[in-house]
mmCIF file as Biopython writes it, N, C-alpha, C and O atoms, coordinates in Angstrom:
data_model
#
loop_
_atom_site.group_PDB
_atom_site.id
_atom_site.type_symbol
_atom_site.label_atom_id
_atom_site.label_alt_id
_atom_site.label_comp_id
_atom_site.label_asym_id
_atom_site.label_entity_id
_atom_site.label_seq_id
_atom_site.pdbx_PDB_ins_code
_atom_site.Cartn_x
_atom_site.Cartn_y
_atom_site.Cartn_z
_atom_site.occupancy
_atom_site.B_iso_or_equiv
_atom_site.auth_seq_id
_atom_site.auth_asym_id
_atom_site.pdbx_PDB_model_num
ATOM 1   N N  . MET A ? 1  ? -49.008 -37.279 58.746 1.0 0.0 1  A 1 
ATOM 2   C CA . MET A ? 1  ? -49.301 -35.991 58.165 1.0 0.0 1  A 1 
ATOM 3   C C  . MET A ? 1  ? -50.635 -35.489 58.732 1.0 0.0 1  A 1 
ATOM 4   O O  . MET A ? 1  ? -51.605 -36.243 58.815 1.0 0.0 1  A 1 
ATOM 5   N N  . THR A ? 2  ? -50.670 -34.238 59.111 1.0 0.0 2  A 1 
ATOM 6   C CA . THR A ? 2  ? -51.874 -33.631 59.664 1.0 0.0 2  A 1 
ATOM 7   C C  . THR A ? 2  ? -52.478 -32.676 58.650 1.0 0.0 2  A 1 
ATOM 8   O O  . THR A ? 2  ? -51.771 -31.886 58.025 1.0 0.0 2  A 1 
ATOM 9   N N  . LYS A ? 3  ? -53.764 -32.756 58.496 1.0 0.0 3  A 1 
ATOM 10  C CA . LYS A ? 3  ? -54.511 -31.833 57.647 1.0 0.0 3  A 1 
ATOM 11  C C  . LYS A ? 3  ? -55.531 -31.111 58.512 1.0 0.0 3  A 1 
ATOM 12  O O  . LYS A ? 3  ? -55.976 -31.632 59.535 1.0 0.0 3  A 1 
ATOM 13  N N  . ILE A ? 4  ? -55.892 -29.919 58.094 1.0 0.0 4  A 1 
ATOM 14  C CA . ILE A ? 4  ? -56.892 -29.118 58.789 1.0 0.0 4  A 1 
ATOM 15  C C  . ILE A ? 4  ? -58.147 -29.108 57.921 1.0 0.0 4  A 1 
ATOM 16  O O  . ILE A ? 4  ? -58.083 -28.846 56.720 1.0 0.0 4  A 1 
ATOM 17  N N  . PHE A ? 5  ? -59.286 -29.397 58.542 1.0 0.0 5  A 1 
ATOM 18  C CA . PHE A ? 5  ? -60.547 -29.440 57.812 1.0 0.0 5  A 1 
ATOM 19  C C  . PHE A ? 5  ? -61.495 -28.366 58.326 1.0 0.0 5  A 1 
ATOM 20  O O  . PHE A ? 5  ? -61.620 -28.150 59.532 1.0 0.0 5  A 1 
ATOM 21  N N  . LEU A ? 6  ? -62.157 -27.700 57.393 1.0 0.0 6  A 1 
ATOM 22  C CA . LEU A ? 6  ? -63.124 -26.657 57.692 1.0 0.0 6  A 1 
ATOM 23  C C  . LEU A ? 6  ? -64.524 -27.253 57.702 1.0 0.0 6  A 1 
ATOM 24  O O  . LEU A ? 6  ? -64.914 -27.948 56.764 1.0 0.0 6  A 1 
ATOM 25  N N  . PHE A ? 7  ? -65.275 -26.982 58.757 1.0 0.0 7  A 1 
ATOM 26  C CA . PHE A ? 7  ? -66.684 -27.358 58.860 1.0 0.0 7  A 1 
ATOM 27  C C  . PHE A ? 7  ? -67.461 -26.081 59.098 1.0 0.0 7  A 1 
ATOM 28  O O  . PHE A ? 7  ? -67.136 -25.314 60.005 1.0 0.0 7  A 1 
ATOM 29  N N  . MET A ? 8  ? -68.497 -25.843 58.285 1.0 0.0 8  A 1 
ATOM 30  C CA . MET A ? 8  ? -69.225 -24.585 58.357 1.0 0.0 8  A 1 
ATOM 31  C C  . MET A ? 8  ? -70.732 -24.836 58.382 1.0 0.0 8  A 1 
ATOM 32  O O  . MET A ? 8  ? -71.236 -25.772 57.762 1.0 0.0 8  A 1 
ATOM 33  N N  . TRP A ? 9  ? -71.441 -23.965 59.121 1.0 0.0 9  A 1 
ATOM 34  C CA . TRP A ? 9  ? -72.893 -24.043 59.247 1.0 0.0 9  A 1 
ATOM 35  C C  . TRP A ? 9  ? -73.512 -22.671 59.006 1.0 0.0 9  A 1 
ATOM 36  O O  . TRP A ? 9  ? -72.916 -21.639 59.313 1.0 0.0 9  A 1 
ATOM 37  N N  . MET A ? 10 ? -74.725 -22.685 58.447 1.0 0.0 10 A 1 
ATOM 38  C CA . MET A ? 10 ? -75.542 -21.481 58.364 1.0 0.0 10 A 1 
ATOM 39  C C  . MET A ? 10 ? -76.624 -21.630 59.427 1.0 0.0 10 A 1 
ATOM 40  O O  . MET A ? 10 ? -77.285 -22.665 59.512 1.0 0.0 10 A 1 
ATOM 41  N N  . CYS A ? 11 ? -76.797 -20.601 60.226 1.0 0.0 11 A 1 
ATOM 42  C CA . CYS A ? 11 ? -77.692 -20.681 61.385 1.0 0.0 11 A 1 
ATOM 43  C C  . CYS A ? 11 ? -78.683 -19.532 61.401 1.0 0.0 11 A 1 
ATOM 44  O O  . CYS A ? 11 ? -78.506 -18.510 60.739 1.0 0.0 11 A 1 
ATOM 45  N N  . SER A ? 12 ? -79.734 -19.739 62.183 1.0 0.0 12 A 1 
ATOM 46  C CA . SER A ? 12 ? -80.710 -18.700 62.450 1.0 0.0 12 A 1 
ATOM 47  C C  . SER A ? 12 ? -80.833 -18.556 63.969 1.0 0.0 12 A 1 
ATOM 48  O O  . SER A ? 12 ? -80.907 -19.548 64.694 1.0 0.0 12 A 1 
ATOM 49  N N  . ALA A ? 13 ? -80.853 -17.325 64.429 1.0 0.0 13 A 1 
ATOM 50  C CA . ALA A ? 13 ? -80.978 -17.062 65.862 1.0 0.0 13 A 1 
ATOM 51  C C  . ALA A ? 13 ? -82.423 -17.115 66.339 1.0 0.0 13 A 1 
ATOM 52  O O  . ALA A ? 13 ? -82.686 -16.946 67.530 1.0 0.0 13 A 1 
ATOM 53  N N  . ILE A ? 14 ? -83.357 -17.345 65.429 1.0 0.0 14 A 1 
ATOM 54  C CA . ILE A ? 14 ? -84.770 -17.430 65.802 1.0 0.0 14 A 1 
ATOM 55  C C  . ILE A ? 14 ? -85.007 -18.755 66.526 1.0 0.0 14 A 1 
ATOM 56  O O  . ILE A ? 14 ? -84.642 -19.811 66.009 1.0 0.0 14 A 1 
ATOM 57  N N  . PRO A ? 15 ? -85.610 -18.716 67.709 1.0 0.0 15 A 1 
ATOM 58  C CA . PRO A ? 15 ? -85.871 -19.959 68.449 1.0 0.0 15 A 1 
ATOM 59  C C  . PRO A ? 15 ? -86.647 -20.964 67.603 1.0 0.0 15 A 1 
ATOM 60  O O  . PRO A ? 15 ? -87.603 -20.610 66.914 1.0 0.0 15 A 1 
ATOM 61  N N  . GLY A ? 16 ? -86.221 -22.208 67.669 1.0 0.0 16 A 1 
ATOM 62  C CA . GLY A ? 16 ? -86.854 -23.271 66.896 1.0 0.0 16 A 1 
ATOM 63  C C  . GLY A ? 16 ? -86.141 -23.550 65.589 1.0 0.0 16 A 1 
ATOM 64  O O  . GLY A ? 16 ? -86.277 -24.633 65.021 1.0 0.0 16 A 1 
ATOM 65  N N  . ASN A ? 17 ? -85.393 -22.591 65.115 1.0 0.0 17 A 1 
ATOM 66  C CA . ASN A ? 17 ? -84.568 -22.804 63.917 1.0 0.0 17 A 1 
ATOM 67  C C  . ASN A ? 17 ? -83.186 -23.210 64.381 1.0 0.0 17 A 1 
ATOM 68  O O  . ASN A ? 17 ? -82.751 -22.822 65.465 1.0 0.0 17 A 1 
ATOM 69  N N  . GLY A ? 18 ? -82.515 -23.962 63.594 1.0 0.0 18 A 1 
ATOM 70  C CA . GLY A ? 18 ? -81.185 -24.412 63.990 1.0 0.0 18 A 1 
ATOM 71  C C  . GLY A ? 18 ? -80.141 -24.029 62.976 1.0 0.0 18 A 1 
ATOM 72  O O  . GLY A ? 18 ? -80.229 -22.994 62.315 1.0 0.0 18 A 1 
ATOM 73  N N  . CYS A ? 19 ? -79.158 -24.882 62.873 1.0 0.0 19 A 1 
ATOM 74  C CA . CYS A ? 19 ? -78.062 -24.683 61.944 1.0 0.0 19 A 1 
ATOM 75  C C  . CYS A ? 19 ? -78.073 -25.801 60.906 1.0 0.0 19 A 1 
ATOM 76  O O  . CYS A ? 19 ? -78.437 -26.941 61.197 1.0 0.0 19 A 1 
ATOM 77  N N  . ILE A ? 20 ? -77.669 -25.450 59.705 1.0 0.0 20 A 1 
ATOM 78  C CA . ILE A ? 20 ? -77.565 -26.408 58.615 1.0 0.0 20 A 1 
ATOM 79  C C  . ILE A ? 20 ? -76.110 -26.449 58.173 1.0 0.0 20 A 1 
ATOM 80  O O  . ILE A ? 20 ? -75.519 -25.419 57.849 1.0 0.0 20 A 1 
ATOM 81  N N  . LYS A ? 21 ? -75.541 -27.646 58.164 1.0 0.0 21 A 1 
ATOM 82  C CA . LYS A ? 21 ? -74.156 -27.782 57.699 1.0 0.0 21 A 1 
ATOM 83  C C  . LYS A ? 21 ? -74.115 -27.457 56.220 1.0 0.0 21 A 1 
ATOM 84  O O  . LYS A ? 21 ? -74.978 -27.889 55.456 1.0 0.0 21 A 1 
ATOM 85  N N  . MET A ? 22 ? -73.111 -26.695 55.818 1.0 0.0 22 A 1 
ATOM 86  C CA . MET A ? 22 ? -73.002 -26.304 54.422 1.0 0.0 22 A 1 
ATOM 87  C C  . MET A ? 22 ? -71.660 -26.712 53.845 1.0 0.0 22 A 1 
ATOM 88  O O  . MET A ? 22 ? -70.661 -26.807 54.558 1.0 0.0 22 A 1 
ATOM 89  N N  . SER A ? 23 ? -71.656 -26.948 52.563 1.0 0.0 23 A 1 
ATOM 90  C CA . SER A ? 23 ? -70.398 -27.280 51.897 1.0 0.0 23 A 1 
ATOM 91  C C  . SER A ? 23 ? -69.694 -25.987 51.520 1.0 0.0 23 A 1 
ATOM 92  O O  . SER A ? 23 ? -70.327 -24.942 51.370 1.0 0.0 23 A 1 
ATOM 93  N N  . THR A ? 24 ? -68.397 -26.068 51.372 1.0 0.0 24 A 1 
ATOM 94  C CA . THR A ? 24 ? -67.588 -24.914 50.997 1.0 0.0 24 A 1 
ATOM 95  C C  . THR A ? 24 ? -66.719 -25.300 49.804 1.0 0.0 24 A 1 
ATOM 96  O O  . THR A ? 24 ? -66.391 -26.474 49.635 1.0 0.0 24 A 1 
ATOM 97  N N  . PRO A ? 25 ? -66.342 -24.330 48.978 1.0 0.0 25 A 1 
ATOM 98  C CA . PRO A ? 25 ? -65.501 -24.650 47.826 1.0 0.0 25 A 1 
ATOM 99  C C  . PRO A ? 25 ? -64.173 -25.300 48.215 1.0 0.0 25 A 1 
ATOM 100 O O  . PRO A ? 25 ? -63.661 -26.158 47.496 1.0 0.0 25 A 1 
ATOM 101 N N  . GLN A ? 26 ? -63.634 -24.895 49.331 1.0 0.0 26 A 1 
ATOM 102 C CA . GLN A ? 26 ? -62.391 -25.496 49.830 1.0 0.0 26 A 1 
ATOM 103 C C  . GLN A ? 26 ? -62.641 -25.938 51.262 1.0 0.0 26 A 1 
ATOM 104 O O  . GLN A ? 26 ? -63.196 -25.181 52.058 1.0 0.0 26 A 1 
ATOM 105 N N  . SER A ? 27 ? -62.236 -27.157 51.594 1.0 0.0 27 A 1 
ATOM 106 C CA . SER A ? 27 ? -62.489 -27.635 52.951 1.0 0.0 27 A 1 
ATOM 107 C C  . SER A ? 27 ? -61.262 -28.280 53.599 1.0 0.0 27 A 1 
ATOM 108 O O  . SER A ? 27 ? -61.332 -28.714 54.749 1.0 0.0 27 A 1 
ATOM 109 N N  . GLU A ? 28 ? -60.154 -28.348 52.889 1.0 0.0 28 A 1 
ATOM 110 C CA . GLU A ? 28 ? -58.939 -28.974 53.422 1.0 0.0 28 A 1 
ATOM 111 C C  . GLU A ? 28 ? -57.777 -27.994 53.316 1.0 0.0 28 A 1 
ATOM 112 O O  . GLU A ? 28 ? -57.565 -27.373 52.275 1.0 0.0 28 A 1 
ATOM 113 N N  . PHE A ? 29 ? -57.028 -27.866 54.409 1.0 0.0 29 A 1 
ATOM 114 C CA . PHE A ? 29 ? -55.936 -26.903 54.485 1.0 0.0 29 A 1 
ATOM 115 C C  . PHE A ? 29 ? -54.720 -27.543 55.143 1.0 0.0 29 A 1 
ATOM 116 O O  . PHE A ? 29 ? -54.836 -28.553 55.837 1.0 0.0 29 A 1 
ATOM 117 N N  . SER A ? 30 ? -53.574 -26.956 54.921 1.0 0.0 30 A 1 
ATOM 118 C CA . SER A ? 30 ? -52.354 -27.482 55.544 1.0 0.0 30 A 1 
ATOM 119 C C  . SER A ? 30 ? -52.018 -26.749 56.844 1.0 0.0 30 A 1 
ATOM 120 O O  . SER A ? 30 ? -51.236 -27.246 57.655 1.0 0.0 30 A 1 
ATOM 121 N N  . GLU A ? 31 ? -52.612 -25.560 57.042 1.0 0.0 31 A 1 
ATOM 122 C CA . GLU A ? 31 ? -52.341 -24.779 58.253 1.0 0.0 31 A 1 
ATOM 123 C C  . GLU A ? 31 ? -53.629 -24.221 58.851 1.0 0.0 31 A 1 
ATOM 124 O O  . GLU A ? 31 ? -54.571 -23.896 58.128 1.0 0.0 31 A 1 
ATOM 125 N N  . MET A ? 32 ? -53.661 -24.116 60.151 1.0 0.0 32 A 1 
ATOM 126 C CA . MET A ? 32 ? -54.808 -23.558 60.866 1.0 0.0 32 A 1 
ATOM 127 C C  . MET A ? 32 ? -55.059 -22.115 60.441 1.0 0.0 32 A 1 
ATOM 128 O O  . MET A ? 32 ? -56.210 -21.702 60.298 1.0 0.0 32 A 1 
ATOM 129 N N  . TYR A ? 33 ? -54.004 -21.357 60.239 1.0 0.0 33 A 1 
ATOM 130 C CA . TYR A ? 33 ? -54.118 -19.957 59.834 1.0 0.0 33 A 1 
ATOM 131 C C  . TYR A ? 33 ? -54.933 -19.838 58.553 1.0 0.0 33 A 1 
ATOM 132 O O  . TYR A ? 33 ? -55.873 -19.045 58.479 1.0 0.0 33 A 1 
ATOM 133 N N  . ASP A ? 34 ? -54.570 -20.629 57.543 1.0 0.0 34 A 1 
ATOM 134 C CA . ASP A ? 34 ? -55.262 -20.569 56.252 1.0 0.0 34 A 1 
ATOM 135 C C  . ASP A ? 34 ? -56.729 -20.966 56.384 1.0 0.0 34 A 1 
ATOM 136 O O  . ASP A ? 34 ? -57.599 -20.342 55.776 1.0 0.0 34 A 1 
ATOM 137 N N  . CYS A ? 35 ? -57.002 -21.985 57.162 1.0 0.0 35 A 1 
ATOM 138 C CA . CYS A ? 35 ? -58.376 -22.440 57.363 1.0 0.0 35 A 1 
ATOM 139 C C  . CYS A ? 35 ? -59.211 -21.358 58.052 1.0 0.0 35 A 1 
ATOM 140 O O  . CYS A ? 35 ? -60.332 -21.071 57.632 1.0 0.0 35 A 1 
ATOM 141 N N  . THR A ? 36 ? -58.670 -20.772 59.088 1.0 0.0 36 A 1 
ATOM 142 C CA . THR A ? 36 ? -59.391 -19.742 59.839 1.0 0.0 36 A 1 
ATOM 143 C C  . THR A ? 36 ? -59.666 -18.519 58.971 1.0 0.0 36 A 1 
ATOM 144 O O  . THR A ? 36 ? -60.782 -18.000 58.957 1.0 0.0 36 A 1 
ATOM 145 N N  . LEU A ? 37 ? -58.657 -18.064 58.254 1.0 0.0 37 A 1 
ATOM 146 C CA . LEU A ? 37 ? -58.835 -16.914 57.373 1.0 0.0 37 A 1 
ATOM 147 C C  . LEU A ? 37 ? -59.875 -17.210 56.295 1.0 0.0 37 A 1 
ATOM 148 O O  . LEU A ? 37 ? -60.715 -16.363 55.993 1.0 0.0 37 A 1 
ATOM 149 N N  . TYR A ? 38 ? -59.822 -18.401 55.720 1.0 0.0 38 A 1 
ATOM 150 C CA . TYR A ? 38 ? -60.797 -18.790 54.708 1.0 0.0 38 A 1 
ATOM 151 C C  . TYR A ? 38 ? -62.207 -18.849 55.299 1.0 0.0 38 A 1 
ATOM 152 O O  . TYR A ? 38 ? -63.165 -18.416 54.658 1.0 0.0 38 A 1 
ATOM 153 N N  . GLY A ? 39 ? -62.340 -19.377 56.507 1.0 0.0 39 A 1 
ATOM 154 C CA . GLY A ? 39 ? -63.645 -19.459 57.158 1.0 0.0 39 A 1 
ATOM 155 C C  . GLY A ? 39 ? -64.284 -18.093 57.324 1.0 0.0 39 A 1 
ATOM 156 O O  . GLY A ? 39 ? -65.470 -17.929 57.042 1.0 0.0 39 A 1 
ATOM 157 N N  . TYR A ? 40 ? -63.522 -17.119 57.774 1.0 0.0 40 A 1 
ATOM 158 C CA . TYR A ? 40 ? -64.066 -15.765 57.940 1.0 0.0 40 A 1 
ATOM 159 C C  . TYR A ? 40 ? -64.374 -15.130 56.588 1.0 0.0 40 A 1 
ATOM 160 O O  . TYR A ? 40 ? -65.411 -14.486 56.431 1.0 0.0 40 A 1 
ATOM 161 N N  . THR A ? 41 ? -63.492 -15.304 55.615 1.0 0.0 41 A 1 
ATOM 162 C CA . THR A ? 41 ? -63.697 -14.720 54.294 1.0 0.0 41 A 1 
ATOM 163 C C  . THR A ? 41 ? -64.916 -15.338 53.617 1.0 0.0 41 A 1 
ATOM 164 O O  . THR A ? 41 ? -65.738 -14.622 53.046 1.0 0.0 41 A 1 
ATOM 165 N N  . TYR A ? 42 ? -65.036 -16.667 53.678 1.0 0.0 42 A 1 
ATOM 166 C CA . TYR A ? 42 ? -66.161 -17.326 53.032 1.0 0.0 42 A 1 
ATOM 167 C C  . TYR A ? 42 ? -67.473 -17.005 53.758 1.0 0.0 42 A 1 
ATOM 168 O O  . TYR A ? 42 ? -68.517 -16.908 53.114 1.0 0.0 42 A 1 
ATOM 169 N N  . SER A ? 43 ? -67.441 -16.840 55.066 1.0 0.0 43 A 1 
ATOM 170 C CA . SER A ? 43 ? -68.631 -16.418 55.807 1.0 0.0 43 A 1 
ATOM 171 C C  . SER A ? 43 ? -69.149 -15.090 55.276 1.0 0.0 43 A 1 
ATOM 172 O O  . SER A ? 43 ? -70.356 -14.906 55.116 1.0 0.0 43 A 1 
ATOM 173 N N  . SER A ? 44 ? -68.249 -14.180 55.007 1.0 0.0 44 A 1 
ATOM 174 C CA . SER A ? 44 ? -68.627 -12.880 54.458 1.0 0.0 44 A 1 
ATOM 175 C C  . SER A ? 44 ? -69.257 -13.038 53.075 1.0 0.0 44 A 1 
ATOM 176 O O  . SER A ? 44 ? -70.250 -12.378 52.768 1.0 0.0 44 A 1 
ATOM 177 N N  . VAL A ? 45 ? -68.696 -13.898 52.252 1.0 0.0 45 A 1 
ATOM 178 C CA . VAL A ? 45 ? -69.243 -14.147 50.915 1.0 0.0 45 A 1 
ATOM 179 C C  . VAL A ? 45 ? -70.668 -14.691 51.011 1.0 0.0 45 A 1 
ATOM 180 O O  . VAL A ? 45 ? -71.560 -14.254 50.283 1.0 0.0 45 A 1 
ATOM 181 N N  . VAL A ? 46 ? -70.869 -15.642 51.911 1.0 0.0 46 A 1 
ATOM 182 C CA . VAL A ? 46 ? -72.187 -16.265 52.075 1.0 0.0 46 A 1 
ATOM 183 C C  . VAL A ? 46 ? -73.217 -15.226 52.516 1.0 0.0 46 A 1 
ATOM 184 O O  . VAL A ? 46 ? -74.295 -15.138 51.929 1.0 0.0 46 A 1 
ATOM 185 N N  . ILE A ? 47 ? -72.900 -14.453 53.526 1.0 0.0 47 A 1 
ATOM 186 C CA . ILE A ? 47 ? -73.847 -13.452 54.033 1.0 0.0 47 A 1 
ATOM 187 C C  . ILE A ? 47 ? -74.144 -12.399 52.965 1.0 0.0 47 A 1 
ATOM 188 O O  . ILE A ? 47 ? -75.292 -11.986 52.802 1.0 0.0 47 A 1 
ATOM 189 N N  . LYS A ? 48 ? -73.123 -11.971 52.245 1.0 0.0 48 A 1 
ATOM 190 C CA . LYS A ? 48 ? -73.318 -10.958 51.195 1.0 0.0 48 A 1 
ATOM 191 C C  . LYS A ? 48 ? -74.139 -11.500 50.025 1.0 0.0 48 A 1 
ATOM 192 O O  . LYS A ? 48 ? -74.739 -10.724 49.281 1.0 0.0 48 A 1 
ATOM 193 N N  . SER A ? 49 ? -74.173 -12.819 49.857 1.0 0.0 49 A 1 
ATOM 194 C CA . SER A ? 49 ? -74.955 -13.407 48.761 1.0 0.0 49 A 1 
ATOM 195 C C  . SER A ? 49 ? -76.456 -13.408 49.074 1.0 0.0 49 A 1 
ATOM 196 O O  . SER A ? 49 ? -77.280 -13.612 48.183 1.0 0.0 49 A 1 
ATOM 197 N N  . LEU A ? 50 ? -76.797 -13.183 50.326 1.0 0.0 50 A 1 
ATOM 198 C CA . LEU A ? 50 ? -78.193 -13.134 50.754 1.0 0.0 50 A 1 
ATOM 199 C C  . LEU A ? 50 ? -78.648 -11.679 50.788 1.0 0.0 50 A 1 
ATOM 200 O O  . LEU A ? 50 ? -77.826 -10.767 50.882 1.0 0.0 50 A 1 
ATOM 201 N N  . SER A ? 51 ? -79.941 -11.469 50.713 1.0 0.0 51 A 1 
ATOM 202 C CA . SER A ? 51 ? -80.431 -10.098 50.794 1.0 0.0 51 A 1 
ATOM 203 C C  . SER A ? 51 ? -80.379 -9.613  52.242 1.0 0.0 51 A 1 
ATOM 204 O O  . SER A ? 51 ? -80.450 -10.404 53.183 1.0 0.0 51 A 1 
ATOM 205 N N  . ARG A ? 52 ? -80.258 -8.335  52.393 1.0 0.0 52 A 1 
ATOM 206 C CA . ARG A ? 52 ? -80.262 -7.715  53.724 1.0 0.0 52 A 1 
ATOM 207 C C  . ARG A ? 52 ? -81.557 -8.082  54.457 1.0 0.0 52 A 1 
ATOM 208 O O  . ARG A ? 52 ? -81.548 -8.367  55.654 1.0 0.0 52 A 1 
ATOM 209 N N  . LYS A ? 53 ? -82.673 -8.068  53.712 1.0 0.0 53 A 1 
ATOM 210 C CA . LYS A ? 53 ? -83.975 -8.378  54.291 1.0 0.0 53 A 1 
ATOM 211 C C  . LYS A ? 53 ? -83.994 -9.812  54.835 1.0 0.0 53 A 1 
ATOM 212 O O  . LYS A ? 53 ? -84.465 -10.043 55.949 1.0 0.0 53 A 1 
ATOM 213 N N  . THR A ? 54 ? -83.494 -10.758 54.070 1.0 0.0 54 A 1 
ATOM 214 C CA . THR A ? 54 ? -83.473 -12.162 54.503 1.0 0.0 54 A 1 
ATOM 215 C C  . THR A ? 54 ? -82.632 -12.348 55.752 1.0 0.0 54 A 1 
ATOM 216 O O  . THR A ? 54 ? -83.058 -13.000 56.704 1.0 0.0 54 A 1 
ATOM 217 N N  . VAL A ? 55 ? -81.444 -11.777 55.747 1.0 0.0 55 A 1 
ATOM 218 C CA . VAL A ? 55 ? -80.553 -11.907 56.908 1.0 0.0 55 A 1 
ATOM 219 C C  . VAL A ? 55 ? -81.211 -11.305 58.149 1.0 0.0 55 A 1 
ATOM 220 O O  . VAL A ? 55 ? -81.166 -11.901 59.225 1.0 0.0 55 A 1 
ATOM 221 N N  . ASN A ? 56 ? -81.817 -10.135 58.004 1.0 0.0 56 A 1 
ATOM 222 C CA . ASN A ? 56 ? -82.456 -9.480  59.149 1.0 0.0 56 A 1 
ATOM 223 C C  . ASN A ? 56 ? -83.697 -10.229 59.631 1.0 0.0 56 A 1 
ATOM 224 O O  . ASN A ? 56 ? -83.886 -10.409 60.834 1.0 0.0 56 A 1 
ATOM 225 N N  . GLU A ? 57 ? -84.536 -10.661 58.700 1.0 0.0 57 A 1 
ATOM 226 C CA . GLU A ? 57 ? -85.774 -11.359 59.092 1.0 0.0 57 A 1 
ATOM 227 C C  . GLU A ? 57 ? -85.494 -12.730 59.699 1.0 0.0 57 A 1 
ATOM 228 O O  . GLU A ? 57 ? -86.124 -13.114 60.685 1.0 0.0 57 A 1 
ATOM 229 N N  . LYS A ? 58 ? -84.563 -13.460 59.124 1.0 0.0 58 A 1 
ATOM 230 C CA . LYS A ? 58 ? -84.266 -14.824 59.575 1.0 0.0 58 A 1 
ATOM 231 C C  . LYS A ? 58 ? -83.158 -14.864 60.629 1.0 0.0 58 A 1 
ATOM 232 O O  . LYS A ? 58 ? -82.852 -15.921 61.181 1.0 0.0 58 A 1 
ATOM 233 N N  . GLU A ? 59 ? -82.558 -13.693 60.902 1.0 0.0 59 A 1 
ATOM 234 C CA . GLU A ? 59 ? -81.461 -13.575 61.872 1.0 0.0 59 A 1 
ATOM 235 C C  . GLU A ? 59 ? -80.354 -14.592 61.555 1.0 0.0 59 A 1 
ATOM 236 O O  . GLU A ? 59 ? -79.914 -15.358 62.412 1.0 0.0 59 A 1 
ATOM 237 N N  . ILE A ? 60 ? -79.932 -14.564 60.307 1.0 0.0 60 A 1 
ATOM 238 C CA . ILE A ? 60 ? -78.955 -15.536 59.807 1.0 0.0 60 A 1 
ATOM 239 C C  . ILE A ? 60 ? -77.537 -15.148 60.203 1.0 0.0 60 A 1 
ATOM 240 O O  . ILE A ? 60 ? -77.161 -13.976 60.178 1.0 0.0 60 A 1 
ATOM 241 N N  . PHE A ? 61 ? -76.768 -16.155 60.565 1.0 0.0 61 A 1 
ATOM 242 C CA . PHE A ? 61 ? -75.334 -16.001 60.804 1.0 0.0 61 A 1 
ATOM 243 C C  . PHE A ? 61 ? -74.651 -17.310 60.432 1.0 0.0 61 A 1 
ATOM 244 O O  . PHE A ? 61 ? -75.306 -18.342 60.287 1.0 0.0 61 A 1 
ATOM 245 N N  . THR A ? 62 ? -73.354 -17.262 60.282 1.0 0.0 62 A 1 
ATOM 246 C CA . THR A ? 62 ? -72.592 -18.476 60.001 1.0 0.0 62 A 1 
ATOM 247 C C  . THR A ? 62 ? -71.705 -18.784 61.194 1.0 0.0 62 A 1 
ATOM 248 O O  . THR A ? 62 ? -71.387 -17.906 61.997 1.0 0.0 62 A 1 
ATOM 249 N N  . LYS A ? 63 ? -71.315 -20.033 61.295 1.0 0.0 63 A 1 
ATOM 250 C CA . LYS A ? 63 ? -70.297 -20.412 62.257 1.0 0.0 63 A 1 
ATOM 251 C C  . LYS A ? 63 ? -69.444 -21.493 61.607 1.0 0.0 63 A 1 
ATOM 252 O O  . LYS A ? 63 ? -69.900 -22.217 60.722 1.0 0.0 63 A 1 
ATOM 253 N N  . PHE A ? 64 ? -68.212 -21.587 62.056 1.0 0.0 64 A 1 
ATOM 254 C CA . PHE A ? 64 ? -67.323 -22.583 61.480 1.0 0.0 64 A 1 
ATOM 255 C C  . PHE A ? 64 ? -66.292 -23.022 62.508 1.0 0.0 64 A 1 
ATOM 256 O O  . PHE A ? 64 ? -66.069 -22.361 63.522 1.0 0.0 64 A 1 
ATOM 257 N N  . THR A ? 65 ? -65.678 -24.147 62.216 1.0 0.0 65 A 1 
ATOM 258 C CA . THR A ? 65 ? -64.570 -24.623 63.021 1.0 0.0 65 A 1 
ATOM 259 C C  . THR A ? 65 ? -63.523 -25.222 62.101 1.0 0.0 65 A 1 
ATOM 260 O O  . THR A ? 65 ? -63.853 -25.768 61.048 1.0 0.0 65 A 1 
ATOM 261 N N  . CYS A ? 66 ? -62.292 -25.125 62.486 1.0 0.0 66 A 1 
ATOM 262 C CA . CYS A ? 66 ? -61.187 -25.759 61.779 1.0 0.0 66 A 1 
ATOM 263 C C  . CYS A ? 66 ? -60.630 -26.839 62.711 1.0 0.0 66 A 1 
ATOM 264 O O  . CYS A ? 66 ? -60.217 -26.552 63.835 1.0 0.0 66 A 1 
ATOM 265 N N  . GLN A ? 67 ? -60.627 -28.066 62.233 1.0 0.0 67 A 1 
ATOM 266 C CA . GLN A ? 67 ? -60.196 -29.187 63.066 1.0 0.0 67 A 1 
ATOM 267 C C  . GLN A ? 67 ? -59.050 -29.928 62.396 1.0 0.0 67 A 1 
ATOM 268 O O  . GLN A ? 67 ? -59.107 -30.246 61.209 1.0 0.0 67 A 1 
ATOM 269 N N  . SER A ? 68 ? -58.015 -30.196 63.173 1.0 0.0 68 A 1 
ATOM 270 C CA . SER A ? 68 ? -56.890 -30.964 62.634 1.0 0.0 68 A 1 
ATOM 271 C C  . SER A ? 68 ? -57.150 -32.447 62.790 1.0 0.0 68 A 1 
ATOM 272 O O  . SER A ? 68 ? -57.684 -32.900 63.803 1.0 0.0 68 A 1 
ATOM 273 N N  . GLN A ? 69 ? -56.762 -33.200 61.763 1.0 0.0 69 A 1 
ATOM 274 C CA . GLN A ? 69 ? -56.920 -34.646 61.772 1.0 0.0 69 A 1 
ATOM 275 C C  . GLN A ? 69 ? -55.668 -35.276 61.168 1.0 0.0 69 A 1 
ATOM 276 O O  . GLN A ? 69 ? -55.134 -34.817 60.159 1.0 0.0 69 A 1 
ATOM 277 N N  . GLU A ? 70 ? -55.235 -36.320 61.811 1.0 0.0 70 A 1 
ATOM 278 C CA . GLU A ? 70 ? -54.067 -37.065 61.328 1.0 0.0 70 A 1 
ATOM 279 C C  . GLU A ? 70 ? -54.477 -37.909 60.127 1.0 0.0 70 A 1 
ATOM 280 O O  . GLU A ? 70 ? -55.431 -38.683 60.206 1.0 0.0 70 A 1 
ATOM 281 N N  . ILE A ? 71 ? -53.762 -37.763 59.022 1.0 0.0 71 A 1 
ATOM 282 C CA . ILE A ? 71 ? -54.013 -38.534 57.809 1.0 0.0 71 A 1 
ATOM 283 C C  . ILE A ? 71 ? -52.981 -39.645 57.719 1.0 0.0 71 A 1 
ATOM 284 O O  . ILE A ? 71 ? -51.778 -39.405 57.823 1.0 0.0 71 A 1 
ATOM 285 N N  . VAL A ? 72 ? -53.462 -40.854 57.527 1.0 0.0 72 A 1 
ATOM 286 C CA . VAL A ? 72 ? -52.552 -42.011 57.446 1.0 0.0 72 A 1 
ATOM 287 C C  . VAL A ? 72 ? -52.246 -42.326 56.005 1.0 0.0 72 A 1 
ATOM 288 O O  . VAL A ? 72 ? -51.500 -43.263 55.723 1.0 0.0 72 A 1 
#
């Protein structure tokens, strides 16, 4: 059985700052489509939860990947 796992990071584009792995309410999916859609939707939620000033000053963005893994 294959499961799809979501891995997400919050990043800053300012040199010297990096990315921090973040937890998400849902991280396991049965299809790549669902994982990808959730990643984009949750990214929007995260950015909207921050102030416009913070995002602009810290140059914050999110990135994510959906990876399939065989479950035994």
